[in-house]
N, C-alpha and C positions, 0 to 999 in steps of 0.2 A: 552110891549116891554122891552127887556133887556137893561142894561146900554151900552153894546157893540153896540146894534142896534141904540140906541139913539146917541152914539158917531159917528157912521157912517152917520147917518142922518144929524148931525151937520156939519160933514166934507163935505158932499155933498152940504150943504147950505153955505159953505165957512165960517163957524163960527168956525175957527180953535182953538182959545183959549178955548172955551167951549168944543169943541170936544176932545182936549188934556186932559183937566181936567177929563172929563167923561170916556175916555178910560183908563186913569191911575187908576181911581177908579175901573172900571170893572176888569182890570188886577189884581190889588191888592186883590180884593175879590176872584177872581177865583184862584189865586195862593194860597191864604190862605185856601180856602174851598176844592179845587180840586187837588192842587199840580201843580208844574211847567210844567209837561209833559202831562197834561190832554189835550185832543183835543180842548175843549172849551177855556182853558187858552191859548193855542197856537193860536187859532183864534183871541183872543183879542190882543195877542202880534203882530200878523201880521197886524191887524187893526191899532195898535199903530204905527208900522213902516210906514204904508201908510199915516197916519195923520201927523207924524213928517216930512215925505218927502214933503207933501203938504205945510208944514210950512217953507220949504226951508232948513231944517237941514239934508242935505243928508248924511253926514258922520254918524250922530247919527242913522238915519233911516237904513243905511247899517248894522250897528252893531245889531240893533233889528231884521232885516230881516235875517241876518246870524244866529242869535241865534234861531230864529223860524225854519229855515232850518235844523240846526244841531239837534234840538230836534225832529223835524218831521222825519228825517232820522233815528236817534237813536232809536226812539220808533216805527218805521215802521208804522207811522200813515197813515191810508188809508181812514179814515172817510172824510177828507177834502183834497184837492190837495195842501196842504200848502208847501210841499217841492218844488214842481214845481213853485208855485206862489211866494214863497219867493226868489227862485233863479232868477225868472224873474225880480222881483223888484230890487234885488241887481245888476243884469246886467244892467238894465235901469239906475240906479243911478250912477254906476261906469262909464257908458258911458257919462252921464251928467257932471261928474267930469273930463272927459278926460282921463280916465284910460282904454284904449282900450283893453289891454291884460287881465286885471281883468274882464272886461265886457265879453270878449270872453270866458274866463274860466267859468264864471257863466252861460253863455248861454249853454255851454256843460252840466253843472249840471242840468239846466232846461230841456234840451232834454232827459237826462238820467232818469228823473222822470216824463216824460210825458206819 
């Protein structure tokens, strides 16, 4: 199993501190070895956004998911549906924060990448 897969398993088991540490390590390694725009690096970034959101740090998670979205769109990533999923996560988190207009704008971006 990869570090990213381990982090996701820890996240699903609600072991958030361990999941965060593991996904940060995965992301750092992938950024160093593969570069910031590599699909596997972006997948780790998206997983980090999910884990940070699960830890209740919605604003931080939004920034991570927006970064993943931007990179996915810029690189025309088609291997994973990260643009769509990142937009969905941002919309969901904006709604949780009570930002209806921002949530609606991100839902449009999600639809555009479906």
